[in-house]
C-alpha positions in Angstrom: -0.2 -0.2 0.1 1.8 2.5 -1.4 0.0 5.7 0.3 0.6 4.2 3.8 4.7 3.8 2.7 4.2 7.3 1.8 2.8 8.9 5.2 5.7 6.7 6.8 8.5 9.2 4.6 6.4 12.0 5.6 6.4 11.3 9.1 10.0 10.5 9.1 10.5 13.9 7.5 8.7 15.8 9.7 9.9 14.3 12.5 13.5 14.9 11.3 12.9 18.7 10.9 11.3 18.8 14.4 7.7 18.7 14.2 5.6 16.2 16.5 4.3 13.9 14.4 1.8 11.8 16.6 -1.4 11.6 14.2 -2.3 9.4 11.2 -5.9 9.8 9.7 -6.4 7.3 7.1 -9.5 8.5 6.0 -13.0 7.2 5.3 -14.5 5.2 2.4 -15.5 2.1 4.0 -18.3 0.6 2.5 -21.8 1.0 4.4 -24.1 -2.2 3.3 -23.7 -5.8 3.2 -24.2 -5.8 -0.3 -20.8 -4.1 -1.1 -18.4 -5.5 -3.4 -15.5 -5.3 -0.6 -16.1 -6.1 2.7 -14.8 -4.3 5.7 -13.0 -7.6 6.8 -11.1 -7.6 3.6 -10.0 -4.1 3.7 -9.0 -4.5 7.1 -7.2 -7.8 6.6 -4.8 -5.6 4.0 -4.6 -2.4 6.1 -3.6 -3.7 9.6 -0.5 -5.5 8.2 0.8 -2.7 6.7 0.3 -0.3 9.6 1.9 -2.9 11.4 5.4 -2.2 9.6 5.1 1.3 9.2 3.8 2.4 12.1 4.0 -0.2 14.9 2.4 0.0 18.2 5.8 1.5 19.7 6.1 4.2 17.2 4.0 6.5 19.2 1.8 7.8 16.4 -1.9 7.0 16.7 -3.8 6.3 14.2 -7.3 7.0 13.2 -10.1 6.2 10.5 -13.4 7.5 9.5 -16.0 4.8 9.1 -19.1 7.3 9.4 -20.8 5.3 6.4 -19.9 1.9 8.1 -21.8 2.8 11.1 -24.8 5.1 9.5 -25.4 3.4 5.8 -28.6 1.3 7.2 -29.9 3.6 9.1 -31.2 5.5 6.1 -32.7 2.9 4.7 -36.5 3.3 4.0 -38.9 1.5 2.4 -42.6 3.2 1.8 -45.9 2.5 0.0 -47.2 5.2 -2.4 -51.2 5.7 -1.2 -51.8 8.6 -3.1 -50.2 11.1 -5.8 -51.2 14.6 -7.0 -51.5 16.3 -10.3 -49.9 20.2 -9.9 -50.8 22.2 -12.7 -52.3 19.6 -14.9 -48.9 17.7 -14.9 -48.1 14.7 -13.2 -44.5 13.8 -12.2 -42.2 14.3 -9.0 -41.3 17.9 -10.0 -39.9 19.2 -6.6 -39.0 22.5 -7.7 -41.9 24.0 -8.6 
């Protein structure tokens, strides 16, 4: 995983020039539904060994991720029955703007 290797190099350079490199945010984009092609378990099985290689526990760097979609995707699934529809200005449709 080139991005994590690059992050390690940036961390080393930052430390060399006097910065306190203590946090790595690996971002977001984790799948949120069970039917996604890529499963969270598959992602972590690839990412974790690479993180251990470049940012071992004794490195002192804290690693965070932003798995928001993973936690909330199912909370926004909605199923409804349409029981009526309204004609507006003599036209049918779903034009909500006007």
